[in-house]
N, C-alpha and C positions, 0 to 999 in steps of 0.2 A: 464581487467577492467570488473566490474560487474555493473548491474543496479538494484537498489532497489527502489521500488515505495511506497510512503506513502498512507495509507488508514485508514479508521475509522472502528473500530470493532463494528459490529452491532448485533452480536449474539455469544455466547460462548456455547460449548457443548463438550462432550467427545466421542471419537471414538477409540475403541480398547485400552483404557487406556491412550490415548494421548489427551491433551487439544487442541481443535480445535476451529475455529471460522469462521464466515462469515465476510468478510471485504469489505467495500464499497470504490471503487476507483472512486468517482465522478459519480455514477450511475451504474457502472459495479461492480457486486458483485461476489466475488470468495471465495472459501474455502482456509484457511491457517492454518498451524500448529502453535499453540501458546506456545508450550512446552518450548521454549527458554526464554519466558517472562512470568513466572508463575503468576506474580502479575497483569497481564493484566485484564482489566475490560471492559464491554460494554461501548462504548463512547470514549475509549482511541484511540489515533492515534498511528500507528505503521508503521515501514518500513518493507516491504515484499520483500524477495529475493527468487526466485524459490520456492514459496509456503510456505516459513517459515518466521514467524515474527522474526526479528533479533534485534529489539530495539523499545522502545517506544519513542515518541517525542510529543512536545506540539502541540496544534492546530495551533499556529502561525508558527512553524517550518514546519508543514505539508503544510499549505497554501503557504508558501514561496517556498517550493520545487515544489509544483504543478504548481505555477506560472512560475517558471523557465522551467519546462518541457513544458508548453504551449508555452513559448517564443521560444523554440527549434523547436516545430512543426510549429509555425508561420514563423520562419526564413526559414525552409525547404520549406514551401509553397512559400515564396517569391522567393527563388532560383529555384523553379520548381523541387525540389528533391523528392517530394512525389510521390508514386506509385498510379496509378489509376486503 
């Protein structure tokens, strides 16, 4: 199983001939390769897996996915499964 996390593209640039970008994951910003989605634009939402944008999605889909991930975190907190 793999985990891909939705984020918003906030900057696009090129590094060594590859389309790259800064992606915002709710305040946490990371660099990602955008080569697999060449039509990506600043403001688009994308799904990132191990540093690669693998697909675009709507803002609504991104928000729904983020809400589900937050529910998982909350559930783990309720069960006492989080590490401190």
